[in-house]
C-alpha positions, 0 to 999 in steps of 0.5 A: 683300906689300911696297909695292914689290912692287905697282909692280914688275909693276903689276896694281893696275887691271883693265888689268893692264899688268905695267909695272915702274913703278919704271922707267916709267909705266903706262897711268896715266901714273904711276911708283911716286911718289905725286903730288898736285895739290890739297888743300882743303875742297870745298863741292860734294859731295853734302850727306851729304859736305859737311855743315857743314865741307866735304869734304877733298879730295886730288886725285891725278895720273893716272888709269886711264882716258882719258875724252875729256871729263875735266874734270881732265884737267890732272892726271888725263892731263897730269901736273900734281902733286907728288910727296909722301911718306907722311908729307907725305900724312899731314900734308896729311890732318891740315891738312884735319881742322884746317881743319874737314873732315867727311872726307878725300875721296881723288879718283882714287887707283885707280893707287896704292891700296897707297900710299895705304892706307899713307897713311891708316894714317899719317894715322890714327896722326898724329891724324886721326880724321875718316872717309875717302872713296874717290872714283874712277871705279869702274874698279878690282879687288876685290883692290886694294880689300880693301887699303882694307877698314877704312881707307875707310868712305865710297865715292863710285864712278862708275858711268859706263855699262854699254855696252862700245862706249861705254866702249871709245871714251870711256874706252879701257876696253871692260871698264869696265862689268863691272869697275865693277859687281864693284867697286861690289857689293863696296863695298856689301857691305862698307859699310852705310849709316850716317848721323847727325845733326850739330847746327848749329855756331856758325859755320855756313856758309849753303847752299841745301840746308838750313835755317839753324840746323838740324842736318844729316846725315852719312854715316860709312859707305855708298856713294853711286853717281855717274852722269854723264848724257851728252847724247844717251845717254838709254838708256845712263842708263836701262841704269844706272839699271835696274841700280841698281834691281835691285841697289843701291836701299835699300842705297846712294845714287844721285847722278844728275848732269847737269853734263856740260859741254864743256871748253876743252882746252889741249893740243898738236895730237896730244892735240887730234886724238885727243881730238876723234876720241873726242868724236865718239861724244857730243854735246859740249854741255849737257844740254838742257830735254827731256832733263832732263824725261825723266830726271825722268820716268824717276826718278818711274817708278823711285821710288828710296829714296835719290837725289840729282839736280842741277837744270838749269843752264848755269852752267860757271864750276865748271870747275877749273884746277889751274894756279892755287893756287885751282883752283875758285871761292871759293864752291866750295872753299877751298885747303889745299894746291897743287902 
């Protein structure tokens, strides 16, 4: 099937809206052009992904979801980004590798899988040898993921919720849980965990989670399932953890995040009204100490084989601003390309 055929009547994501993206935008708000907002080394991913050099992140414009609380709303929903060709995409990947990236981390590209697959092939042909990592909401179809088989070996899908009413109100996708589970099960089946030990380089970057001078582990294949705890929704998180215990523990890694942070959205009045209405379905605040303690108790009960979790903090300085060439703090990322 020709790349353009995927865009003439688009059914790339579970919405299958059938829009001709050659002439108009789909639900993802993106036409057929591949757009990127930022590329750089990111030091805030899970240790197996960050390792020594950082993860070479590429942030795509557009998204198949409409998460009311999205920290990347400027690019996922409001269109910040620049059109790039397949050749330019390959060049960006090569720049990230030359800058010391441990992997190429493709962030929120579910609405452009055919073109990204071609871009990965072009990047490999241009000399990129580090692994490719798929960083997504989990809202995608197995049929489209098949296009990435053998090209991507590291997978970072979200599993946001299994509650269809919650996902309808917050993401605009009542079928989110069903679609995400199918996608994640495919990822696990096709990408067994492979972790290798990497010796410490001379120019080691110091981190809190590793001893100076010691080797670090690096994932070359496998799945890290991310779940963001939503304040006031402990039962939804418990349901996700139960699913993981039954279907993913020992086969994939769980990354439990408690970094939910209210975002100061800068939008027009209509968007603000719609967003506020959606946010009424959650407690739009930081995680409190009692919730954190309850989560710790739940994790202890499950005794997962592979687990990451974040310590409780009230630091919100990590929130990005993609209007800047450096959207993140200097300690969190190093820019390589900006729109």
